[in-house]
N, C-alpha and C positions, 0 to 999 in steps of 0.2 A: 382560221376552220371552227366550223360550230359543233360539231359534231355531232348532228343531228341527224336525225331519220325522218325526212318527208311522209311515210309509210306509217310510223310508230303511235301506238295510241298516245294519243295527247298532244299529236305534231304542231296544232292549231294554240298551242298555250299559253306559247312566247310571244306570239306577236297578239295576241291577246291580253297579254302582260304588260306589253310595251305601247298598247290604245291605252291604258291606263295611266300613264306619264304623269299629262296632264292633272289628271281628277290627283295622282295622289301630290304632286307639287302645292295642288290648288290649298289642300288639306294641311298641308304638313305642321304649319304654324296652330292649327288648330288641335290637330295630334300631340304636340308637343304641351303643349298649354293644361289641354284638358286630362291627357293621357287615356283618349280615346280615340278607337275608329271612327269616324262621325259615319251614321246610319246609311247616310245616301251611298256613303265610299262603299262601308260594308257589305250595299245587298251588290253592288258594282264585283267586287271581289268575290264573292261568291258566284253568282252569273258568268263569271269568267273562271268558274273551277280548282280556283289557286288551292283552294283547302282539300280537294282529293285527289293529290297527284302520286301520293303513293299509297292510295286507299287502293285494293285488290278492284279489277272490275267485276270480282264474282260479288261485289257488294257495294257497286254504282260509283265504285271509283274508276283512274285513267292509269290506273298502274304507268307512270310513266318512265323510262328510264333516268338515269342519276345526272347523266351529260346532260339531259332537257333539262332535268331540274334544278342544276348549279346554272344553267344561264337564265332559267326565267326568274328564280331567287336575287341573281345579280340584277336583272334588268330592274326588277322592282324595288332593291336595296339603291339603287342609283338616285332615287329619288325622293324614300323613303325609308333607313333603316328600321325604324321599329317595323314598321309592317312587315319587312320582307324578315326580321325576327319572328314577330307571331305566325308569320305563315313557315315558316321553317319548324316553330315548335308543334304547331296544330299538322303539319303533315308526316312529322316525328310521330305524334302520337299514332296514328293510322296503323303506325307499321305493330302495333299490337296484336288488331284484326284477328293476322293469320295464323294467332293464339288463341282465340279465342272460341266457344260455341258459335257456329255460321249463325243461324239466329240471331244471338246476341249482336253483333256485328250487325245482321243484315237492319236490326231494332236501331240501334245507335242512327248509322248512316243515312236510314228511311229520310229521314230529314233534311233535303236542300240545304239549307244552312246550318248540319249540323258541325259544332267546332269541338273537342278535346281541349281541355286546360290540365299540366296536374303540377306538381312541383317535386324533387327529389329524393330519395328515402335517408332520410333522418333519426336512424333509430326507431322507430315506431313500430309495434305489435297488430296485426288484427290477431284476434280472441275465433279461433274455428266453433261454430256452434254447429246445431243438428242444421243442416242444410245450406249453410253457407257459414257467414262471418260475421263478426264484429267489429265494428271502426272504430277507433278513435283516434286525435292525435293534430298537430297543426302544422302544417306544411306551407314551404317559403317558395319562392321562385316562381311563380304560377304564370307562364307570361299568356296570353291573351285572356285570361282568368273573364274579364269584362267582356267580353260578346259570347262566351261558350255556356253551352247549353247541357255539357256531360264534362263533368271532371273526374281525376283517377287518384287514387292516392296509395304510392309505392308504399310497401312494408316488409319487416319479418313476419311468420305466422305462427305464434303460438295454439299449440296443438290443444285436444281438449284432457290429454294429460298433464297441460303444463311445461312440456319438452317442446323447443325450440326446433320447426321444420327445417331441413336440410337439404340442398343441392344434392346431384352427382358428385360434387367434387368435395362434400362435407362439411362447407360453410351456409349459412343462414341465408335460406333459399328469399328472394326477394320477388313477393307477388304482386300483382296491378291489382288494383280493385276500383269497379266504374263504377259511378252510379251521377245520377241527374245533376241539376249543378243547379238547385234548389235545394240540396241534402245539406248544403255548405254554407257558414260564415265566412266571408271575405274580410278582408283588414286591408284599409290603404292604408300600408306600409312602402312603397315603392316611390322616394321621397333619393332619387340616383341625377347626379349629374348627366346621365347621357341615357338613352332608350326608352324615354319618357314614357313615350306613348305605349310601349310592351305592356306597362302595367302591371309588371311582374308582380303581384301581391302575395300577401300570407293567407289561409284559409284553414278555417279549422273546419272536423266532422266530430260531429257528437254523438255517439253509440248509435253507428247508422248500420245496420243488417245490410248485406251485401251476399245476394244467392254465390254462389258455387258458378251459376253459368255466367254471371258478370265479372269473374275474373280470370288470367291468364299470368302465364312468365314467358319473357324473352331469356331469360339464361340459357336457355337449353334450344337452339335456331336452329338443329335439326329436328328437333319434334314439330314443325310449325304443318300447319293444315293447307295451307295453300301454296303449291306448286308456282313456279315459274323464276326468272331470273333475278327479279328485282329483292326479292325475298332471298336470294343465297346470299347477299349482304345482311351484313350486322344491323343490327338498330343504329349502337354507337357510333359503326362506322356513316350510314349515310346521314347523325344526326351532325358528326364533324361536317358532309358536306354542305349542309346547312348554312354551318359557321361560318362556313370560308368563301361561298357562297353573299352573303351579309358581308363581310370584309371585302371583297372583291368588287361590289360593288358601290363601298360607301367611298373605298381610295382610288377609286376608278373615276365619280362622278367630281372628288375634287381635285382630280388632276386635270379632268376635262373645265373647268372651272377655273383654274389656276393657270392653262393654256388660252384663255380669254382673256383672265386679268397681264398677263404675262404682253400681250398685245396693247394695253390700253395703257396700264401704269408705270410714270415714270419718277420712281423712286428721288425724293431731295437731295441734290446735290449728286447723284450719280446718273447711266445711258439708262435709256428704258428697257425696263425689264426685258423683251424677247430680245435686246441686240447684246446683251451680256452673254461672257461664255460660261457663264456659272450657272444660269436660266438653262438655258440650250441644253446645258450636259443633265442638267436638274431631268430637264424633263424627257430627251432620250433615255437614261440608266431607270427613270420610272414608269416608262412605257415601256421596258424591257423587262425589267423586274415584274411587272402582275400581268406580264404577257406569256411568260415564261411560266410563273407558277399555275397559273391556268391551264398552259398547256398542258403541265406535267399531271396535273389531276384529270384534267379530261384526258389524257392518252391513256393514263392508268385503269380509268375508270369504265371507257369505251372498249378497253381490253378486257377486263375482267367481265364486264355484262356479256361481251358475243360469247365467251368461254363460259359463262356460267350456267351451273346442273340447275333443272328444274324442283330437286331437293335436296335436301342436307344445306349445309352451310360453309362459309367459304374457310379456308385455314388459315392457322396465326401468323404464319407470315406474310401471305396474303392483305392480311387487316391490318397487319405491323405499315407495310407498304403503304395501303389506303392513308393511316392514319401519318404516316409522314409527308404525305403529299397534302392532306389537309390542314398539316399544322404547318407547313413552310409558306403555303397559301395565305392561313392565318395572320403569321410572324410579316411576312414580306409585306401585306398590305398595312399592316400599323405603321411600319417602318415608313412607307413613301409618306402615310397621310402625317406624321410628323415632321416627316422632309420637307411636305409642301406646303403644311400649315407655319411654317416658320421660314418658310420663302415668300409668303403671302406678308409677311410682314403685319403691322396696322391693318389692312385689309382684312384679317383673317380674326380679330380681335370683338368683334362687336355683336352684343345678342341681337339674332334675327334680323340684322342687316349685311349678308355674306354667304357665300355658300360654302366656308369652313369652318365658322364657330362649332354651330350642331352637327356637323358630319363627324370633328374632331371629339368633341364629348361622345358620340354613339359610338366610335371604332373605338374609344377608351374605354368605357364600359364594359364593351365587349372584350379587351386587352384582358379583362382579369376573370372570365369566363372560363372554365377547367379545358374547354378546348383550345385555349390560347397558351397554355403550360408548354417552358419551355422545355421541362421535363419529357413530354412526350420524345424528344428527339434522346434521351437517355435509354429513356424504355423500348425503343425501333432500333437503336445500334448493338443494343445488348441482343435482341432475335437476330438478327441480322449477323450478327458475330457468330450467332448456333446456338446461343442459350436460347431456347424459348420453351417460354412456361406453361403452365398446364391452361390458364385463362387468360386472355388477352382481347381489350376492347374490340 
């Protein structure tokens, strides 16, 4: 079951994403080698509006529901996990717009090829000055920065009196500062085993003035300026949905490829793969594991979306359940990818010559990201057992 509403905004986006499959397959080696999305393919991605799925309709976006988003990113990631990853980061970045001055959001996304990239905060501070802030520092892990025309920096704020700005919980507040991409210096630091096409490089911001209107914070989701059920979800929750989609798509493609291999391959001294009980069991259990993880997540998302409020934000326990479903999907996909890679034998070890090895490297790079932490299960269990912290992702 697709959990899709054919009358929902952006309902045609899944078919447009699927139509890009051959282009993604054809470009995969080049993306891996150059750590760039080729210009022709990038133009088609923009034409399909794949970078505007979470952007509010007020600012020229499609504002689609989370289930359609999951299906769409999964479809892209079946062909290239790096492109799927860059798209989820670009769409997650648009979730800052409900917290911006509306004119600022319209300006940024007036360009049809608008794409924003940024890296996570790492102790940096912006200095408050008259009319805005002075931003300095270096950030890493800026996925998609090579095709971005806007960049962001998340950091604490040093007030004019030298004190650190605090949020409602009494902790240092993290503010997002936005500026054109030509105001940063990119550093080619992304030399990894997988997800190479994300070019998640580092960048330096040197004494850049950012006007107040180009800043916002997502720490208090109830203060958003754009109504609608999509923005009732937290940014962190939707971010995790994106990672789950990439993981499910990557593992799903490996399972499909293994099923094709099993019908053709006869290992030396053994029966044909498809005729072996172990192979049959692996295929069946893998299909069930991926399918159940996907369905659990989709059921949760569709239920929450249907009941979501136009204003405010979801509560702590609901956030925890989204975290549980996304973590379950991510961890399950990694486990299935490992089992399939092992079962494929030497067919999975040659670089660029099988449908397994790049995807295995990609999903194991994904596995090291914060969204794949086993510790999420502990945090969710704590909440389900009645111990609810004041702040939760």
